[in-house]
C-alpha positions as CSV (number, residue, x, y, z in Angstrom):
1,M,146.7,99.9,130.4
2,S,146.8,97.4,133.3
3,H,146.9,93.7,133.1
4,K,145.0,92.1,135.9
5,R,146.8,88.7,136.1
6,V,148.8,86.2,134.3
7,T,148.0,82.6,135.1
8,K,148.8,79.1,133.8
9,R,151.0,79.0,130.6
10,K,152.2,82.5,131.1
11,A,154.8,83.5,128.5
12,I,157.4,86.3,128.6
13,I,158.7,88.0,125.5
14,A,162.5,88.3,125.5
15,A,164.8,90.3,123.2
16,G,165.6,87.5,120.9
17,G,162.5,85.4,121.0
18,V,159.7,84.1,123.3
19,A,160.1,82.0,126.4
20,A,157.2,80.1,127.7
21,L,157.2,79.3,131.4
22,G,155.5,76.6,133.4
23,A,154.7,73.5,131.3
24,A,156.0,75.0,128.1
25,A,159.7,74.7,127.2
26,I,162.1,77.5,126.4
27,L,161.8,78.4,122.7
28,L,164.8,78.9,120.6
29,P,164.9,80.6,117.2
30,Q,163.9,78.1,114.6
31,A,166.2,76.9,111.9
32,N,166.4,78.5,108.5
33,A,165.4,76.4,105.5
34,S,167.8,73.5,104.9
35,Q,167.8,70.0,103.4
36,D,167.2,66.9,105.6
37,G,169.3,63.9,104.9
38,G,166.7,61.2,105.0
39,S,165.6,58.7,102.4
40,G,162.6,58.6,100.1
41,N,160.3,61.5,100.4
42,T,162.1,62.9,103.4
43,A,165.3,63.4,101.4
44,S,163.8,66.5,99.8
45,V,161.8,67.8,102.8
46,K,163.1,71.1,104.0
47,T,163.2,72.2,107.6
48,L,161.4,75.5,107.9
49,K,160.5,78.3,110.2
50,A,156.8,78.5,110.8
51,G,156.5,81.7,108.8
52,N,158.3,80.2,105.8
53,A,156.1,77.1,106.1
54,S,153.0,79.3,105.8
55,D,154.4,81.0,102.7
56,L,155.2,77.6,101.1
57,A,151.7,76.3,101.9
58,S,150.1,79.3,100.1
59,Q,152.3,78.7,97.1
60,L,151.6,75.0,97.0
61,Q,147.8,75.6,97.3
62,K,148.0,77.6,94.1
63,M,150.3,75.1,92.4
64,L,148.4,72.0,93.2
65,G,144.9,73.3,92.6
66,D,142.1,70.8,93.3
67,S,144.6,68.2,94.4
68,F,145.5,70.4,97.5
69,A,143.6,69.1,100.5
70,G,145.1,71.2,103.3
71,S,148.4,71.4,105.1
72,Y,149.9,71.8,108.6
73,Y,153.2,72.6,110.2
74,D,154.9,69.7,112.1
75,A,156.6,71.8,114.8
76,A,158.7,69.0,116.1
77,A,160.3,68.2,112.8
78,K,160.0,71.8,111.5
79,Q,158.4,70.6,108.3
80,L,155.4,71.5,106.2
81,V,153.1,68.5,105.6
82,V,150.8,68.9,102.6
83,N,147.7,66.7,101.9
84,V,146.9,65.7,98.4
85,A,143.8,64.0,97.1
86,D,142.5,62.7,93.8
87,V,145.9,62.1,92.3
88,S,145.3,58.7,90.7
89,G,148.0,58.2,88.2
90,D,149.4,61.6,89.1
91,R,149.0,62.8,85.5
92,N,150.2,66.3,86.2
93,G,153.1,65.3,88.5
94,V,151.6,67.1,91.5
95,L,153.2,64.9,94.0
96,E,156.6,65.5,92.6
97,Q,156.0,69.2,92.3
98,A,155.2,69.4,96.0
99,K,158.2,67.2,97.0
100,R,160.6,69.4,94.9
101,A,159.2,72.5,96.7
102,G,160.3,71.0,100.0
103,A,157.1,69.8,101.6
104,K,156.4,66.4,103.1
105,V,153.5,65.0,101.0
106,R,150.9,62.5,102.0
107,E,147.9,61.2,100.1
108,V,144.5,61.5,101.9
109,D,141.0,60.4,101.2
110,N,139.0,63.6,101.6
111,S,139.5,66.4,99.1
112,T,139.0,70.1,99.9
113,A,135.8,70.1,97.9
114,E,134.4,67.2,99.8
115,L,135.3,68.8,103.2
116,K,133.7,72.0,102.1
117,A,130.5,70.2,101.1
118,A,130.4,68.4,104.4
119,A,130.8,71.8,106.2
120,Q,127.9,73.1,104.1
121,T,125.8,70.2,105.3
122,L,126.6,71.0,108.9
123,K,125.6,74.6,108.3
124,T,122.3,73.7,106.7
125,K,121.3,70.9,109.2
126,A,123.1,71.6,112.4
127,T,123.6,75.4,113.0
128,I,122.9,75.1,116.7
129,P,124.1,77.7,119.3
130,G,127.0,76.1,121.2
131,T,128.5,74.2,118.3
132,S,131.5,74.8,116.0
133,W,133.4,73.0,113.3
134,A,136.7,73.5,111.5
135,V,138.8,71.5,109.0
136,D,141.6,69.6,110.8
137,P,144.3,68.8,108.2
138,K,146.1,66.5,110.5
139,T,143.2,64.0,110.5
140,N,141.9,65.1,107.1
141,R,138.5,65.5,108.8
142,I,136.1,68.1,110.1
143,L,136.4,68.5,113.8
144,V,132.9,69.3,115.3
145,T,132.6,70.6,118.9
146,A,129.5,70.8,121.0
147,D,129.6,72.7,124.3
148,K,127.8,71.8,127.5
149,T,124.6,73.6,126.4
150,V,124.1,71.2,123.5
151,T,122.0,68.4,125.1
152,G,118.9,66.3,124.4
153,G,117.4,66.8,121.0
154,K,120.2,69.3,120.0
155,W,122.9,66.7,120.7
156,N,121.0,64.1,118.8
157,R,120.7,66.4,115.8
158,I,124.3,67.3,115.6
159,E,125.4,63.7,116.2
160,S,123.0,62.4,113.5
161,T,124.2,65.0,111.0
162,V,127.9,64.0,111.6
163,K,127.0,60.4,111.0
164,S,125.2,61.3,107.8
165,L,128.4,62.7,106.4
166,G,129.8,59.2,106.2
167,S,132.7,57.4,107.9
168,G,136.0,59.2,107.9
169,M,134.5,62.6,107.1
170,A,134.0,64.2,110.6
171,T,134.5,63.6,114.3
172,I,132.6,65.1,117.1
173,R,133.7,65.9,120.6
174,K,131.9,67.3,123.7
175,S,133.3,70.4,125.5
176,S,132.8,71.0,129.2
177,G,132.6,74.8,128.7
178,A,130.2,77.1,126.9
179,L,131.1,78.9,123.6
180,K,130.7,82.7,124.0
181,P,132.3,85.9,122.8
182,L,134.8,86.9,125.5
183,V,133.6,90.3,126.4
184,S,133.2,91.5,130.0
185,G,133.1,94.5,132.3
186,G,136.4,95.5,134.0
187,D,139.5,97.2,132.7
188,A,141.5,97.6,129.4
189,I,139.5,99.3,126.6
190,F,136.1,100.2,127.7
191,G,132.9,101.0,125.9
192,G,129.2,101.0,127.0
193,G,129.9,99.0,130.1
194,A,131.9,96.4,128.2
195,R,135.6,95.6,128.4
196,C,137.7,94.2,125.5
197,S,141.3,94.2,124.4
198,L,143.0,96.1,121.6
199,G,144.4,93.9,118.9
200,F,146.8,95.7,116.6
201,N,147.4,99.3,115.7
202,V,146.8,99.9,111.9
203,K,146.6,102.7,109.4
204,A,143.1,103.2,108.0
205,G,142.4,103.7,104.3
206,D,142.3,107.4,104.8
207,G,145.7,107.4,106.5
208,S,144.4,108.0,110.0
209,A,145.6,106.0,113.1
210,A,143.3,103.2,114.1
211,F,143.2,99.8,115.7
212,L,141.6,96.4,115.1
213,T,139.6,94.6,117.8
214,A,136.8,92.1,117.9
215,G,133.6,92.9,115.9
216,H,131.3,91.9,118.8
217,C,133.1,94.7,120.8
218,G,132.6,97.1,117.9
219,V,128.8,96.5,117.9
220,A,128.6,96.6,121.7
221,A,129.7,100.3,121.9
222,K,130.5,103.1,119.5
223,Q,133.2,104.9,121.5
224,W,136.0,103.4,123.5
225,S,138.3,104.6,126.3
226,D,141.6,103.3,127.6
227,S,140.5,103.6,131.3
228,Q,137.3,102.7,133.1
229,N,134.9,105.7,133.0
230,G,137.5,107.7,131.1
231,Q,137.1,110.0,128.2
232,P,136.7,108.2,124.8
233,I,139.9,108.1,122.7
234,A,138.5,106.2,119.7
235,T,135.3,105.7,117.7
236,V,134.2,102.6,115.8
237,D,134.4,103.1,112.1
238,Q,133.4,99.6,110.9
239,A,132.3,96.4,112.7
240,T,131.3,92.9,111.5
241,F,129.6,90.5,113.9
242,P,128.0,88.0,113.5
243,G,128.4,86.8,110.0
244,N,131.5,86.6,107.8
245,G,133.9,87.4,110.6
246,D,134.3,89.1,114.0
247,F,136.3,92.3,113.6
248,A,136.1,96.0,114.0
249,L,138.1,99.0,112.8
250,V,138.3,101.7,115.5
251,K,139.8,105.1,114.7
252,Y,141.6,107.2,117.2
253,D,139.9,110.5,117.8
254,D,143.1,112.5,118.0
255,P,144.7,112.7,114.6
256,N,148.1,113.1,116.2
257,T,147.9,109.9,118.1
258,Q,150.9,107.7,117.7
259,A,150.0,104.1,117.0
260,P,153.1,101.9,116.9
261,S,153.0,98.5,115.3
262,E,153.7,96.5,118.5
263,V,152.1,94.4,121.2
264,N,152.5,95.3,124.8
265,T,152.8,92.1,126.8
266,G,153.0,93.9,130.2
267,Q,156.7,92.9,130.4
268,Q,158.0,94.2,127.1
269,T,156.8,95.2,123.7
270,V,156.9,93.0,120.7
271,A,157.4,94.6,117.3
272,I,154.8,93.4,114.7
273,S,156.3,93.3,111.3
274,Q,153.5,92.1,109.1
275,A,150.2,90.2,108.9
276,A,150.3,86.5,108.1
277,D,147.9,83.7,107.6
278,A,147.7,81.0,110.2
279,T,149.0,77.5,109.6
280,V,147.8,74.5,111.5
281,G,150.4,73.2,113.9
282,T,152.3,76.5,114.4
283,Q,152.8,77.9,117.9
284,V,151.1,81.2,118.5
285,F,150.9,83.7,121.4
286,R,147.8,85.5,122.6
287,M,147.8,88.8,124.6
288,G,144.6,89.9,126.4
289,S,143.8,92.4,129.1
290,T,142.3,89.8,131.5
291,T,144.8,86.9,131.4
292,G,147.9,88.5,129.9
293,L,150.2,86.4,127.6
294,H,149.6,82.8,126.8
295,D,150.7,80.4,124.1
296,G,149.3,77.4,122.3
297,Q,148.9,75.9,118.9
298,V,146.7,76.4,115.8
299,L,144.3,73.5,115.5
300,G,142.0,74.3,112.6
301,L,141.2,76.9,109.9
302,D,138.0,78.3,108.3
303,A,136.1,77.5,111.5
304,T,132.4,78.1,111.9
305,V,131.2,79.0,115.4
306,N,127.6,79.2,116.4
307,Y,127.5,81.7,119.3
308,P,124.2,82.5,121.0
309,E,124.3,85.9,119.2
310,G,124.7,84.2,115.8
311,T,127.0,82.3,113.5
312,V,130.5,83.5,112.6
313,T,132.5,82.0,109.8
314,G,136.1,82.0,108.7
315,L,137.8,81.8,112.1
316,I,141.0,80.2,113.4
317,Q,140.7,77.5,116.1
318,T,143.4,77.1,118.7
319,D,144.0,75.6,122.1
320,V,145.3,78.9,123.6
321,C,143.3,79.8,126.7
322,A,141.3,83.0,127.0
323,E,138.7,84.5,129.4
324,P,136.1,87.3,129.3
325,G,137.8,90.7,128.5
326,D,140.4,89.1,126.3
327,S,138.2,89.7,123.2
328,G,139.8,91.6,120.4
329,G,143.3,90.9,121.8
330,S,146.2,90.0,119.6
331,L,147.3,86.6,118.3
332,F,150.8,86.6,116.9
333,T,153.9,84.5,116.2
334,Q,157.3,84.3,117.8
335,D,158.8,86.3,115.0
336,G,156.3,89.2,115.2
337,Q,153.7,88.3,112.6
338,A,150.1,89.4,113.4
339,V,147.8,86.4,112.9
340,G,144.4,86.9,114.7
341,L,142.1,88.8,116.9
342,T,140.5,87.0,119.9
343,S,136.8,86.2,119.1
344,G,135.5,83.7,121.7
345,G,135.6,80.2,123.0
346,S,134.9,78.1,126.0
347,G,136.7,77.2,129.2
348,D,139.3,79.4,131.0
349,C,143.0,79.7,131.7
350,T,142.8,77.2,134.6
351,A,141.0,74.3,133.0
352,G,141.8,75.2,129.3
353,G,139.3,75.0,126.5
354,E,138.8,76.0,122.8
355,T,139.3,79.5,121.4
356,F,138.6,81.1,118.1
357,F,140.3,84.0,116.4
358,Q,139.5,86.3,113.5
359,P,142.3,86.2,110.9
360,V,144.0,89.5,110.7
361,T,144.6,89.3,106.9
362,T,140.9,89.0,106.3
363,A,140.1,91.8,108.6
364,L,142.6,94.2,107.0
365,A,141.3,93.4,103.5
366,A,137.7,93.9,104.6
367,V,138.2,97.3,106.3
368,G,140.8,98.6,103.9
369,A,143.5,99.1,106.5
370,T,147.2,98.3,106.6
371,L,149.3,97.0,109.4
372,G,151.9,99.4,110.7
373,D,152.3,102.8,112.4
374,G,149.3,104.9,111.9
375,G,150.8,108.1,113.3
376,A,154.1,109.8,113.6
377,G,157.3,107.9,114.2
378,N,158.4,107.1,117.7
379,A,161.6,109.2,117.7
380,G,162.5,110.1,114.1
381,G,165.1,112.6,113.0
382,A,164.7,115.2,110.2
383,G,164.3,114.4,106.5
384,D,166.4,111.6,105.1
385,A,169.3,112.1,107.5
386,G,168.1,109.4,109.8
387,G,168.1,109.7,113.6
388,A,168.6,107.6,116.6
389,A,168.2,104.0,115.8
390,G,165.4,101.7,117.0
391,N,164.2,102.0,120.6
392,A,167.0,104.0,122.3
393,G,169.9,103.6,119.8
394,G,172.8,101.7,121.2
395,A,171.9,101.9,124.9
396,A,170.3,99.4,127.3
397,G,172.6,96.7,128.3
398,N,172.8,94.0,125.7
399,A,171.2,96.1,122.9
400,G,173.4,96.6,119.9
401,G,175.5,99.6,119.0
402,A,173.8,102.9,118.0
403,A,173.0,103.7,114.4
404,G,174.4,106.9,113.2
405,N,173.2,109.8,111.0
406,G,172.7,109.7,107.3
407,G,173.4,106.0,106.7
408,A,176.6,105.7,108.7
409,V,177.9,102.2,109.2
410,D,179.4,101.2,112.6
411,E,179.8,97.4,112.6
412,N,181.9,97.2,115.7
413,G,179.8,99.6,117.7
414,D,182.8,101.9,118.5
415,G,181.0,105.1,117.5
416,I,183.3,105.6,114.4
417,D,181.9,105.5,110.9
418,D,183.6,102.4,109.3
419,Q,183.5,104.1,105.9
420,T,184.8,107.6,106.7
421,G,186.7,107.0,109.9
422,E,184.9,110.0,111.5
423,A,182.9,110.1,114.7
424,I,179.2,109.5,114.2
425,Q,177.1,112.4,115.5
426,G,174.4,111.2,117.9
427,G,175.7,107.6,117.8
428,G,176.6,106.0,121.1
429,A,178.7,102.9,121.8
430,A,176.9,99.7,122.4
431,G,176.5,98.5,125.9
432,N,177.4,94.8,125.7
433,G,176.1,94.4,122.2
434,G,177.4,92.2,119.5
435,A,179.7,93.2,116.7
436,D,176.8,93.9,114.3
437,G,174.8,95.8,116.8
438,G,174.5,99.2,115.2
439,V,174.4,99.0,111.4
440,N,172.2,101.6,109.8
441,E,172.7,101.0,106.1
442,T,169.8,103.0,104.7
443,G,170.0,106.1,106.8
444,N,166.3,105.9,107.8
445,G,167.1,105.8,111.5
446,G,166.1,102.2,112.0
447,N,168.4,99.8,113.7
448,Q,168.7,97.0,111.2
449,A,171.2,94.8,113.2
450,A,170.5,91.3,114.1
451,D,173.2,90.3,116.7
452,G,172.1,91.7,120.0
453,G,170.7,94.8,118.5
454,N,167.3,96.4,118.7
455,Q,165.4,94.5,116.0
456,A,162.2,96.5,116.3
457,G,163.4,99.8,114.8
458,N,160.3,101.5,116.2
459,G,162.0,104.6,117.1
460,G,163.5,105.3,113.7
461,N,162.6,108.2,111.4
462,Q,159.1,107.5,110.1
463,A,158.9,109.1,106.6
464,G,161.3,111.9,107.5
465,N,158.7,114.0,109.3
466,G,161.0,115.2,112.0
467,Q,158.6,114.3,114.8
468,Q,160.4,113.9,118.1
469,D,159.6,111.4,120.8
470,G,156.8,112.4,123.1
471,S,154.9,114.3,120.5
472,G,151.3,113.1,120.9
473,V,149.9,110.3,123.0
474,T,151.5,106.9,122.6
475,Q,148.8,104.2,122.3
476,S,150.6,101.0,122.9
477,H,148.6,97.9,123.8
């Protein structure tokens, strides 16, 4: 696959994290959960990584029930902020529960039920092509956007509907671009004269290798190729657009296709460990075939977008730029969590704009697929004996020491099993790796080290099938 260009806010994936160039600062690994030493409510607020904040938000939503009115991640303070409403007297101690869990709690006026009712009113009275709305937990309001095509009577209609919701319920803003699905002709994955981007490789419900992309790509063409005018390599199995989402499951035609769970940024590959729900305020990275890698922030959830082709619900709103051809591309976090698939938006990567993404968790549930390798492993050994670790064992400069066979442990990377004192067969010394670089404690061939080691483990033995590297076609996008 070729990547035509990488413009403003280009980001480069490095071995230990993600660095954003240009206006964005270098990103460092975020702190593990710990206690702050403030006073009052802040005394119990935990500092959290974004992924941990998302997990805590899900737990608190269940715990607080109707009192939960949304949450967001304060990236500067590394804290989860939880909105609570209707807690007069706090009979059930919901405020204290949330505080003890480690969240920063604030009381707000609009409950989740009230915000949903307002969104339903917008759907009934103001479903106009070129408009969108999403809940913004930072302001505890619905953010309504109207693009440049919404003028005259259409603008009056959306504006009057917002006013009818009452003061403090919604805000409206005008966008200089035009909302549209970001599909185009050119390069990347091709079908029926359209170009899109592959999102994430997955395993379909029947165990076959497949990938997720945008639904509007899936309805545009049945078969897709990885080169312009090339032979089809995959066929659409399911597609949803418009309606309750924008996603498609596309199965590889060759049953032996290897489909590693990773994102190719054009510079390096990023291992994708799991799917995760988006949290407002977290930093995310988007990869697309037109504009390459860009970063930004999640702005809203459960967004409704009224494209010219129809209304799509349940999307993620961000400020990450995108352009035609980026549709279907992957949205992910610094620590390798799959979050979304590019749906559409307005603007471009020069002027900026709004973008919307299909949540990966919802798409996986709808199509019955699981995130992960859909085909044979990338370099596995035979049976349970393990094999070369990760992506090239202990080679490549600063990568950690090599993992040995059958669960050998080599903590100092000298090629000697620390438990038996014998040389490890197939295990090489680390280049300049750290002391923990080559630990393979399970014998599954995956490099499980943290310090300087290969954290992806893509090349390990996948289910002991003995497949060797190079067997089949590697589809890595």
